[in-house]
VMD Tcl script that draws the C-alpha trace (Angstrom):
set ca {
  {20.92 28.73 5.56}
  {17.71 27.74 6.26}
  {17.01 28.29 2.50}
  {19.61 26.51 1.33}
  {17.20 23.71 3.75}
  {14.19 25.27 1.89}
  {15.42 24.89 -1.45}
  {17.63 22.04 -0.99}
  {14.37 20.05 0.59}
  {11.97 21.50 -2.74}
  {14.18 20.45 -5.10}
  {13.89 16.61 -3.22}
  {10.20 16.97 -3.33}
  {10.03 18.11 -7.08}
  {12.18 16.14 -8.45}
  {10.49 13.26 -6.82}
  {7.38 14.19 -8.23}
  {8.03 14.20 -11.50}
  {9.41 11.52 -11.89}
  {6.30 9.92 -9.81}
  {4.73 11.79 -12.56}
  {6.20 10.51 -15.41}
  {5.80 7.01 -14.72}
  {4.02 5.50 -17.34}
  {3.61 1.90 -15.72}
  {1.78 3.47 -12.49}
  {-1.57 3.27 -12.52}
  {-3.49 6.91 -11.17}
  {-4.77 5.61 -7.64}
  {-0.59 4.49 -7.12}
  {0.28 7.67 -8.76}
  {-1.78 9.40 -5.76}
  {-0.39 7.47 -3.29}
  {2.69 8.14 -4.17}
  {2.79 11.57 -4.07}
  {0.47 11.80 -0.97}
  {3.07 9.44 0.85}
  {6.33 11.57 -0.30}
  {4.35 15.03 0.32}
  {3.39 14.12 4.27}
  {6.80 12.09 4.49}
  {9.19 13.99 2.63}
  {12.74 12.70 3.69}
  {10.93 8.83 4.57}
  {9.17 8.97 1.70}
  {12.11 9.32 -0.44}
  {13.99 6.38 1.10}
  {10.29 4.28 0.92}
  {10.38 4.94 -2.77}
  {13.52 4.29 -3.34}
  {13.10 0.48 -1.74}
  {9.93 -0.13 -2.95}
  {8.65 2.61 -5.71}
  {11.12 1.75 -8.61}
  {10.47 -2.63 -8.67}
  {8.88 -3.64 -10.97}
  {8.90 -7.32 -11.15}
  {6.38 -8.67 -13.13}
  {7.04 -5.93 -16.37}
  {10.91 -7.36 -16.21}
  {10.31 -11.17 -15.86}
  {7.54 -10.94 -18.91}
  {10.05 -9.39 -21.13}
  {11.97 -12.76 -20.28}
  {9.32 -14.34 -21.03}
}
mol new
graphics top color blue
foreach p $ca { graphics top sphere $p radius 0.5 }
foreach p [lrange $ca 0 end-1] q [lrange $ca 1 end] { graphics top cylinder $p $q radius 0.2 }
display resetview
C-alpha cells in the first residue's frame, strides 16, 4: 500500500514539474516559484497551480486584439 501511495505522489509531482518546466510563457523566476510551491506543498500546490498557474489572461487578450 505504501509503495502505491509513494508512486502516485512521485507521478503527481513529476508530471506537474514537467508541465511547469515545459511552459514557454513563464519567466525563469516564475518557473522557480511554481517549482518551489509544488515541492514544498505538493497536494496543496497542485490545487493552487490548477487555480492560478494555467491562467493567462494577457495572452488571450493580445490574441483578441
